[in-house]
C-alpha positions in Angstrom: -3.2 24.2 14.4 0.1 25.6 15.6 1.9 22.7 13.9 0.1 23.3 10.6 0.6 27.1 10.7 4.3 26.8 11.7 5.1 24.1 9.2 3.1 25.8 6.4 5.0 29.1 7.0 8.3 27.3 6.9 7.4 25.7 3.6 6.7 29.2 2.2 10.1 30.5 3.5 12.2 27.6 2.5 10.6 25.6 -0.3 13.9 23.9 -1.3 13.8 21.7 1.8 10.7 19.9 0.6 11.7 19.5 -3.0 13.1 16.2 -4.4 16.5 17.6 -5.3 18.7 17.1 -8.3 18.3 13.4 -9.0 17.2 11.6 -12.2 13.9 9.7 -12.6 16.0 6.5 -12.8 17.5 7.3 -9.4 14.1 7.9 -8.0 13.0 4.5 -9.4 16.0 2.8 -7.7 15.3 4.6 -4.4 11.6 3.8 -4.4 12.2 0.2 -5.5 14.7 -0.4 -2.7 12.3 1.1 -0.2 9.5 -1.1 -1.5 11.6 -4.3 -1.1 12.8 -3.3 2.4 9.2 -2.4 3.5 8.0 -5.9 2.3 10.8 -7.7 4.1 10.0 -5.9 7.4 6.2 -5.9 7.3 5.3 -9.2 5.6 6.2 -11.4 8.7 3.5 -9.6 10.7 0.8 -10.4 8.2 2.0 -14.0 7.7 1.8 -14.6 11.5 -1.7 -12.9 11.5 -2.9 -15.2 8.7 -1.5 -18.3 10.4 -3.3 -17.5 13.6 -6.5 -16.8 11.8 -6.2 -20.2 9.9 -5.6 -21.9 13.3 -8.7 -20.4 14.9 -11.0 -20.8 11.8 -9.6 -23.3 9.2 -9.8 -22.0 5.7 -12.3 -24.0 3.7 -12.2 -24.6 -0.1 -12.7 -21.3 -1.9 -12.1 -19.3 1.2 -10.7 -15.8 0.4 -8.4 -13.8 2.6 -6.2 -10.8 2.2 -2.4 -10.9 2.3 -0.6 -7.7 2.9 3.1 -7.3 2.1 3.3 -3.7 3.4 2.7 -2.2 0.0 -0.5 -3.7 -1.3 -3.3 -6.0 -0.3 -3.5 -9.2 -2.4 -6.3 -11.7 -2.5 -5.6 -15.4 -1.8 -8.0 -18.3 -2.4 -7.6 -21.6 -0.6 -7.9 -24.2 -3.4 -8.0 -27.7 -1.7 -10.1 -27.4 1.4 -9.0 -29.5 4.4 -6.3 -31.2 2.3 -4.7 -27.9 1.5 -1.0 -28.0 2.1 -0.2 -24.3 1.3 1.9 -22.3 3.7 -1.1 -20.9 5.5 -2.2 -24.5 6.3 1.0 -25.7 7.9 0.3 -27.9 11.0 2.3 -26.0 13.6 0.2 -24.9 16.6 0.6 -21.5 18.3 -0.5 -19.9 21.5 -0.1 -16.3 20.5 1.8 -13.9 18.2 5.2 -14.2 19.8 4.9 -18.0 20.1 4.0 -18.0 16.3 7.2 -16.1 15.4 9.4 -18.4 17.5 7.8 -21.7 16.3 7.7 -20.7 12.7 11.3 -19.8 12.8 12.4 -22.9 14.8 10.3 -25.6 13.1 9.7 -24.3 9.6 12.8 -22.1 9.0 13.1 -18.3 9.1 12.2 -18.1 5.4 8.7 -19.2 6.2 8.0 -15.8 7.7 8.0 -14.5 4.2 5.8 -17.2 2.8 3.8 -16.1 -0.3 5.8 -12.9 -0.7 7.6 -13.3 -4.1 4.4 -13.5 -6.3 3.0 -10.4 -4.7 6.1 -8.3 -5.4 5.6 -8.7 -9.1 2.9 -6.0 -8.9 3.6 -4.3 -5.5 7.1 -3.1 -6.3 6.2 -1.6 -9.8 3.1 0.0 -8.3 5.1 1.6 -5.5 7.8 2.8 -8.0 5.2 4.3 -10.2 3.5 6.0 -7.2 6.6 7.5 -5.6 8.3 8.5 -8.7 5.2 10.1 -10.1 4.6 11.9 -6.8 8.1 13.5 -6.8 7.9 14.5 -10.5 4.4 16.0 -10.0 5.3 17.8 -6.8 8.4 19.4 -8.3 6.6 20.4 -11.5 3.7 22.0 -9.5 6.2 23.8 -7.3 8.0 25.2 -10.3 4.7 26.4 -11.7 3.1 27.7 -8.5 6.1 28.6 -6.5 6.3 28.3 -2.7 2.8 29.5 -2.1 1.2 26.1 -3.2 0.9 24.5 0.3 -1.8 22.2 -1.2 0.7 20.8 -3.7 1.6 17.6 -1.7 -2.1 16.9 -1.3 -2.8 17.3 -5.1 0.4 15.4 -6.2 -0.3 12.6 -3.7 -3.9 12.1 -4.9 -3.0 12.2 -8.6 0.0 9.9 -8.3 -2.0 7.3 -6.4 -4.8 7.5 -8.9 -2.4 6.8 -11.7 -0.8 3.9 -9.9 -4.2 2.3 -9.0 -5.4 2.7 -12.5 -2.4 1.0 -14.0 -2.2 -1.9 -11.5 -6.0 -2.6 -11.0 -6.4 -4.8 -14.2 -3.2 -6.7 -13.4 -4.5 -7.5 -9.9 -7.8 -8.7 -11.4 -5.9 -11.0 -13.8 -3.8 -12.4 -10.9 -6.9 -13.1 -8.9 -8.5 -14.9 -11.9 -5.3 -17.0 -12.4 -5.0 -17.9 -8.7 -8.7 -18.6 -8.0 -9.4 -20.7 -11.1 -5.8 -22.1 -11.6 -5.9 -21.0 -15.3 -3.1 -21.5 -17.8 -2.0 -18.5 -19.7 -3.9 -19.6 -22.8 -7.1 -20.2 -20.7 -6.5 -16.8 -19.0 -6.4 -15.0 -22.4 -9.6 -16.7 -23.5 -11.2 -15.8 -20.1 -10.2 -12.1 -20.5 -11.4 -12.0 -24.1 -14.8 -13.4 -23.1 -15.1 -10.9 -20.2 -14.2 -8.0 -22.4 -16.7 -9.2 -25.1 -19.5 -9.6 -22.6 -18.9 -6.5 -20.3 -16.5 -4.3 -22.3 -13.0 -3.2 -21.4 -14.1 -1.5 -18.2 -14.7 -5.0 -16.8 -10.9 -5.2 -16.3 -11.2 -2.4 -13.8 -13.8 -4.1 -11.6 -12.9 -3.2 -8.0 -11.2 0.0 -9.1 -13.8 2.2 -7.4 -13.5 1.0 -3.8 -9.7 1.0 -4.1 -9.6 4.6 -5.4 -12.0 5.7 -2.7 -9.6 4.4 0.0 -6.2 4.9 -1.6 -6.5 8.4 -3.2 -7.8 10.2 0.0 -5.2 8.2 2.0 -2.4 9.3 -0.3 -3.5 12.9 -0.3 -3.8 13.1 3.5 -0.5 11.2 3.9 1.7 13.4 1.7 0.1 16.6 3.0 0.7 15.7 6.6 4.1 14.1 5.9 5.5 17.3 4.4 4.0 19.4 7.2 5.3 17.2 10.0 8.7 16.8 8.4 9.1 20.6 8.0 8.0 21.1 11.6 10.5 18.6 12.9 13.2 20.1 10.8 12.3 23.5 12.2 12.3 22.2 15.8 15.7 20.5 15.2 17.1 23.6 13.4 18.0 21.4 10.3 17.8 22.4 6.7 17.2 18.8 5.5 15.4 15.9 7.2 17.4 13.1 8.8 16.5 9.4 8.5 14.8 9.6 11.9 12.8 12.7 11.0 11.5 11.1 7.9 10.8 7.9 9.8 8.8 9.7 12.5 7.0 11.9 10.0 6.1 8.9 7.9 4.7 7.0 11.0 2.6 10.0 12.2 1.2 10.9 8.8 0.5 7.2 8.0 -1.4 6.8 11.3 -3.5 9.9 10.7 -4.3 9.0 7.1 -5.2 5.3 8.0 -7.6 6.4 10.8 -9.4 9.0 8.7 -9.8 6.6 5.7 -10.7 3.5 7.8 -14.3 3.3 6.7 -13.2 3.1 3.0 -10.7 0.4 4.0 -13.5 -1.7 5.6 -15.6 -1.4 2.4 -12.7 -2.0 0.1 -11.7 -5.2 2.0 -15.3 -6.6 1.9 -15.6 -5.7 -1.8 -12.3 -7.3 -2.7 -13.3 -10.5 -0.9 -16.6 -10.5 -2.7 -14.9 -10.2 -6.1 -12.6 -13.1 -5.1 -15.5 -15.3 -4.2 -17.3 -14.3 -7.5 -14.2 -15.2 -9.5 -13.9 -18.6 -7.7 -17.6 -19.4 -8.3 -17.5 -17.9 -11.8 -20.4 -15.6 -11.2 -20.8 -11.9 -11.8 -21.0 -9.5 -8.9 -24.4 -7.9 -8.4 -24.9 -4.1 -8.5 -26.1 -4.3 -4.9 -22.5 -4.6 -3.8 -21.5 -1.2 -5.0 -19.3 0.8 -2.7 -21.8 3.2 -1.1 -24.5 0.5 -0.8 -21.9 -1.7 1.0 -21.2 1.2 3.3 -24.8 1.6 4.1 -25.3 -2.1 4.6 -22.4 -2.2 7.1 -23.7 0.8 8.9 -27.2 -0.8 9.1 -25.9 -4.1 10.4 -23.2 -2.9 12.8 -23.7 0.8 13.2 -21.1 3.5 12.7 -18.6 1.4 14.7 -18.8 -1.2 12.0 -17.2 1.2 9.6 -14.2 1.5 11.9 -13.7 -2.3 12.4 -10.0 -3.3 12.6 -8.8 0.1 13.8 -5.8 -1.2 15.8 -4.6 -3.8 13.3 -4.7 -1.3 10.4 -2.7 1.3 12.4 -0.2 -1.4 13.5 0.3 -2.4 9.9 0.2 0.9 8.2 2.3 3.1 10.5 5.6 1.0 10.3 5.1 0.4 6.6 4.8 4.1 5.9 7.7 4.9 8.2 10.1 2.3 6.7 9.1 3.1 3.1 9.4 6.9 3.2 12.6 7.0 5.4 14.3 4.5 3.1 13.2 6.4 0.0 14.4 9.7 1.4 17.7 8.1 2.4 18.1 6.7 -1.2 17.4 10.2 -2.7 19.9 11.8 -0.3 22.5 9.2 -1.3 22.0 9.9 -5.0 22.0 13.7 -4.5 25.4 13.4 -2.8 26.7 11.1 -5.5 25.6 13.5 -8.2 27.2 16.4 -6.4 30.5 14.5 -6.1 30.4 13.6 -9.8 29.8 17.3 -10.7 32.7 18.5 -8.5 35.1 15.8 -9.9 34.2 16.9 -13.5 35.2 20.5 -12.9 
């Protein structure tokens, strides 16, 4: 409570510290895009190794769905060819553990194999991240200008709204990607498939899976930004600094990402199960039943595994989310600081 009170009072006294600064939306796009790429480069190898170890323990059968995380978004993959599948997650190298997997993949398959499957996922993950971070900064600065320094809830509100917007924009694109990947459709076949789905179920069918994603990502984003701004201000206060350094942003990002991931874990469990169900439905070309709605899924998981079932995967989620949040926000803040200094130098030179 002392942390919240101290950081909150500092936000009231010195609101300029938490504001985005004088940079253009294009510069915010460049900073967030760079952060997204770096986050993917650092975090993707962890998930590639995890998937390879899973495939070794339990070989992926034809039509098997699994989630691939590049540090920015979860993407659904469907194994197409059963035991004859020669995709990157079916490579024959055998591992004894995580470290052994890193070493052997690098030695026998080349270091590029640690980023297997990454390029296609960046087509949506990077734009989604750019929309999210740029919208957050624009909303936060607008709300601060309207409400002044007393709006301590502004990061929470801006974070929730910006994530809601990003999920709404990207959700149909992710569904389309899943259709293409699961059924191996051509673009013409995909267009016909989408037209028939819209004709049968309406335009809202393109946002199938939107609900569970929103229930996880919007609370996560609200909690993340609220805690990030508080922790960052508190660390700046403790260090007697007016602006956050790279390490302060990194630490605040890791702490706030950990807190938000733990508190929203039940929604992550439900969203993961729902996403895999949708992937299987697309592969089998059947419609998902109403019984797999978000809250019924939550009740089913609780009935089968108890409350602990809703917190399955606690450690893997924290290990994945904390570094991703830390790298993304510290790189983004570094990029904004770079452009702020660049703009100041240009203004001085024009005088």
